[in-house]
C-alpha positions as CSV (number, residue, x, y, z in Angstrom):
1,X,-22.8,13.6,72.0
2,X,-26.3,14.9,71.4
3,X,-27.1,17.0,68.3
4,X,-27.9,20.0,70.5
5,X,-24.5,19.7,72.2
6,X,-22.7,19.4,68.8
7,X,-24.5,22.5,67.5
8,X,-23.6,24.4,70.7
9,X,-20.0,23.3,70.4
10,X,-20.0,24.4,66.8
11,X,-21.4,27.8,67.6
12,X,-18.8,28.3,70.3
13,X,-16.0,27.5,67.9
14,X,-17.5,29.8,65.2
15,X,-17.9,32.9,67.5
16,X,-15.6,35.5,66.0
17,X,-15.2,37.9,68.9
18,X,-12.6,37.5,71.6
19,X,-12.0,33.8,70.9
20,X,-9.4,31.8,72.9
21,X,-9.0,28.7,70.8
22,X,-7.0,26.7,73.4
23,X,-9.3,27.5,76.2
24,X,-12.4,26.8,74.1
25,X,-11.0,23.3,73.2
26,X,-10.4,22.6,76.9
27,X,-13.9,23.7,77.9
28,X,-15.4,21.7,75.0
29,X,-13.7,18.6,76.2
30,X,-14.9,19.1,79.8
31,X,-18.4,19.8,78.7
32,X,-18.4,16.7,76.5
33,X,-17.1,14.4,79.2
34,X,-19.7,15.7,81.6
35,X,-22.3,14.0,79.5
36,X,-20.3,10.8,79.2
37,X,-20.2,8.9,82.6
38,X,-18.5,5.9,80.9
39,X,-15.9,8.1,79.3
40,X,-14.6,8.4,75.7
41,X,-11.4,7.6,73.9
42,X,-9.1,10.3,72.4
43,X,-10.5,9.4,68.9
44,X,-14.1,9.6,70.1
45,X,-13.5,13.0,71.7
46,X,-11.9,14.3,68.5
47,X,-14.8,13.0,66.4
48,X,-17.5,14.3,68.7
49,X,-16.0,17.8,68.7
50,X,-15.2,17.8,65.0
51,X,-11.4,18.2,65.6
52,X,-8.4,16.2,64.7
53,X,-6.7,13.9,67.2
54,X,-3.5,16.0,67.0
55,X,-5.5,19.1,67.8
56,X,-6.8,17.8,71.2
57,X,-3.7,15.7,72.2
58,X,-2.0,18.5,74.1
59,X,-5.2,19.7,75.6
60,X,-6.0,16.2,77.0
61,X,-2.5,15.9,78.3
62,X,-2.8,19.2,80.1
63,X,-6.2,18.4,81.6
64,X,-4.9,15.1,82.9
65,X,-1.8,16.8,84.4
66,X,-4.0,19.4,86.1
67,X,-6.3,16.7,87.5
68,X,-9.5,17.6,85.7
69,X,-9.8,14.4,83.7
70,X,-8.2,11.0,84.1
71,X,-7.1,8.3,81.6
72,X,-8.3,4.8,82.4
73,X,-6.3,1.9,81.1
74,X,-6.3,-0.5,79.4
75,X,-9.5,0.9,77.8
76,X,-7.8,4.2,77.2
77,X,-10.9,6.2,77.9
78,X,-11.0,9.7,79.5
79,X,-13.5,10.7,82.2
80,X,-13.9,13.7,84.5
81,X,-12.4,13.5,88.0
82,X,-13.8,15.3,91.0
83,X,-11.3,18.2,90.7
84,X,-14.3,20.5,90.2
85,X,-15.6,19.2,93.6
86,X,-12.3,20.3,95.1
87,X,-13.3,23.8,94.0
88,X,-16.6,23.1,95.8
89,X,-17.3,26.7,96.8
90,X,-17.5,27.5,93.0
91,X,-19.2,24.3,92.0
92,X,-23.0,24.8,92.3
93,X,-24.1,21.1,91.9
94,X,-22.0,19.9,94.9
95,X,-23.0,23.0,96.9
96,X,-26.6,22.3,96.2
97,X,-26.3,18.7,97.2
98,X,-24.6,19.6,100.5
99,X,-27.1,22.4,101.2
100,X,-30.0,20.1,100.6
101,X,-28.4,17.3,102.7
102,X,-27.5,19.1,105.9
103,X,-31.1,19.7,107.3
104,X,-32.0,16.1,106.5
105,X,-28.8,14.9,108.1
106,X,-29.5,17.0,111.2
107,X,-32.9,15.5,111.5
108,X,-31.5,12.0,111.2
109,X,-28.9,12.7,113.9
110,X,-31.6,14.2,116.2
111,X,-34.1,11.3,115.7
112,X,-31.5,8.5,116.1
113,X,-29.1,10.1,118.5
114,X,-26.4,9.0,116.1
115,X,-24.0,10.8,113.7
116,X,-24.7,11.0,110.0
117,X,-22.4,11.7,107.0
118,X,-22.6,12.1,103.2
119,X,-19.8,10.7,101.0
120,X,-19.1,10.8,97.2
121,X,-16.7,8.8,95.1
122,X,-13.3,10.4,94.6
123,X,-11.0,8.3,92.4
124,X,-10.6,4.9,94.2
125,X,-12.0,6.1,97.5
126,X,-15.0,7.6,99.2
127,X,-14.7,11.2,100.3
128,X,-16.8,12.6,103.2
129,X,-18.3,15.9,102.1
130,X,-20.7,16.7,104.9
131,X,-21.1,15.4,108.5
132,X,-23.4,16.0,111.5
133,X,-22.5,14.8,115.0
134,X,-24.8,13.0,117.3
135,X,-26.5,15.5,119.6
136,X,-26.1,13.3,122.6
137,X,-23.2,13.1,125.1
138,X,-21.9,9.9,123.6
139,X,-21.4,9.2,119.9
140,X,-19.1,8.1,117.1
141,X,-18.6,10.1,113.9
142,X,-16.5,10.2,110.7
143,X,-14.7,13.5,110.2
144,X,-15.4,15.8,107.4
145,X,-12.9,15.3,104.6
146,X,-12.1,11.7,105.6
147,X,-11.2,9.4,102.7
148,X,-12.8,5.9,103.1
149,X,-11.9,2.6,101.5
150,X,-14.2,1.8,98.6
151,X,-14.6,-1.9,99.4
152,X,-14.3,-1.7,103.2
153,X,-17.2,0.6,103.9
154,X,-20.9,0.5,103.5
155,X,-20.9,3.8,101.6
156,X,-18.4,2.5,99.0
157,X,-20.3,-0.8,98.5
158,X,-23.6,1.2,98.0
159,X,-21.9,3.5,95.5
160,X,-20.6,0.5,93.5
161,X,-23.9,-1.4,93.7
162,X,-25.8,1.5,92.1
163,X,-23.4,2.2,89.2
164,X,-23.5,0.8,85.7
165,X,-21.6,-2.4,85.0
166,X,-19.1,-0.6,82.8
167,X,-18.5,2.2,85.4
168,X,-18.3,-0.3,88.2
169,X,-15.7,-2.3,86.4
170,X,-13.6,0.8,85.8
171,X,-13.9,1.9,89.4
172,X,-12.8,-1.6,90.6
173,X,-9.9,-1.6,88.1
174,X,-8.8,1.8,89.4
175,X,-9.1,0.5,93.0
176,X,-6.9,-2.5,92.2
177,X,-4.3,-0.3,90.4
178,X,-4.1,2.1,93.4
179,X,-4.2,-0.5,96.2
180,X,-2.7,-3.6,94.6
181,X,-5.7,-5.6,95.9
182,X,-7.5,-7.7,93.4
183,X,-11.3,-7.7,94.2
184,X,-13.2,-11.0,94.2
185,X,-15.6,-10.0,91.4
186,X,-17.9,-13.0,91.9
187,X,-18.3,-12.4,95.6
188,X,-18.8,-8.6,95.0
189,X,-21.5,-9.3,92.3
190,X,-23.5,-11.3,94.8
191,X,-23.1,-8.7,97.4
192,X,-24.2,-5.9,95.0
193,X,-27.3,-7.9,94.1
194,X,-28.2,-8.1,97.8
195,X,-27.7,-4.4,98.3
196,X,-29.9,-3.5,95.3
197,X,-32.6,-5.9,96.4
198,X,-33.0,-4.5,99.8
199,X,-32.0,-0.9,98.8
200,X,-29.2,-0.3,101.3
201,X,-26.0,-1.8,102.8
202,X,-25.7,-2.8,106.4
203,X,-22.6,-4.4,107.9
204,X,-20.3,-4.5,110.9
205,X,-17.5,-2.0,110.7
206,X,-14.2,-3.5,109.7
207,X,-12.4,-0.7,111.5
208,X,-14.2,-0.2,114.8
209,X,-15.8,-2.7,117.1
210,X,-19.4,-1.9,118.2
211,X,-20.3,0.0,115.0
212,X,-22.9,-1.2,112.5
213,X,-22.4,0.7,109.2
214,X,-25.7,1.6,107.5
215,X,-25.8,3.4,104.1
216,X,-28.4,4.3,101.5
217,X,-27.7,5.6,98.0
218,X,-28.5,9.2,97.0
219,X,-29.6,8.7,93.3
220,X,-29.5,10.8,90.2
221,X,-32.2,11.0,87.5
222,X,-31.2,7.7,86.0
223,X,-31.2,5.8,89.4
224,X,-27.4,5.8,89.6
225,X,-25.8,6.6,92.9
226,X,-24.2,10.1,93.0
227,X,-23.6,10.0,96.8
228,X,-24.1,7.7,99.8
229,X,-25.9,8.8,103.0
230,X,-24.6,6.9,106.0
231,X,-24.9,6.4,109.8
232,X,-22.1,4.6,111.7
233,X,-24.6,3.1,114.2
234,X,-23.0,3.0,117.7
235,X,-24.5,0.0,119.6
236,X,-25.0,1.0,123.2
237,X,-25.6,-1.1,126.3
238,X,-28.3,1.2,127.7
239,X,-30.8,1.0,124.8
240,X,-32.6,-1.8,122.8
241,X,-30.3,-1.8,119.8
242,X,-32.4,-4.0,117.6
243,X,-35.4,-1.6,117.8
244,X,-33.1,1.4,117.3
245,X,-31.4,-0.2,114.3
246,X,-34.7,-0.9,112.7
247,X,-35.7,2.7,113.3
248,X,-32.3,3.8,111.8
249,X,-33.0,1.9,108.6
250,X,-36.4,3.7,108.2
251,X,-35.2,7.1,109.1
252,X,-32.0,7.0,107.0
253,X,-33.9,5.5,104.0
254,X,-36.5,8.3,104.1
255,X,-33.7,10.9,104.3
256,X,-31.9,9.4,101.3
257,X,-35.0,9.4,99.2
258,X,-35.9,12.9,100.3
259,X,-32.4,14.1,99.3
260,X,-32.6,12.4,95.9
261,X,-36.0,14.2,95.3
262,X,-34.7,17.5,96.7
263,X,-32.0,17.7,94.1
264,X,-34.4,16.9,91.3
265,X,-33.2,13.4,90.8
266,X,-34.5,9.9,91.6
267,X,-38.2,9.9,92.7
268,X,-39.2,6.3,92.3
269,X,-39.6,3.6,94.8
């Protein structure tokens, strides 16, 4: 926790008027974890906030029960969930992301005559938070609100490839705990290296024949993926698919970069 954040937390606790100690402890925890993508243990949270472990135990339990934070084992670290996203109409960062994404996605759909969607990581799955249909008479799209397998989709693989090693390990551990499937870490590491080298993921759909999944990361200020922009490319018999697919890589890559820059995040090549 930065010195500025510690000072701010101290001032909040010291404010004499209309204080609500339990609420303030909960908000302090949420604000602290918002700056800690790799999470903190109960002891680390108590130390950072200048409180005893017993003081925050009930608050952590309540926040876990309400779904605002989650406890990752065996490391016993707490991180924020996307519960705040589920309150999206009152969560400005996600609203800002979607608002910035929609015109870019509409342009992608128009130029490629393909659908386009935006997905974020939610627990052990990818959640589609915005979607634009193909403007043509024939197309394939992923519905808004759909939850996608983290390891069976281009969006999920891109999200994992552009996360820190610690965070990726935690996400894969959570995936295994929820699905009972043990990922092949060596095989995935090689695949993530390929994705990072070329800057995107491209693979045949494992769910629908005739679909080539194409996904680029939407990156935050540190270069980590905060979302994935994707086109489920429908290969048609009446067009030259190789040329259109090459165009799709260019168009979608430009849109993902523009979206990263539009939200004040990643602006590097």
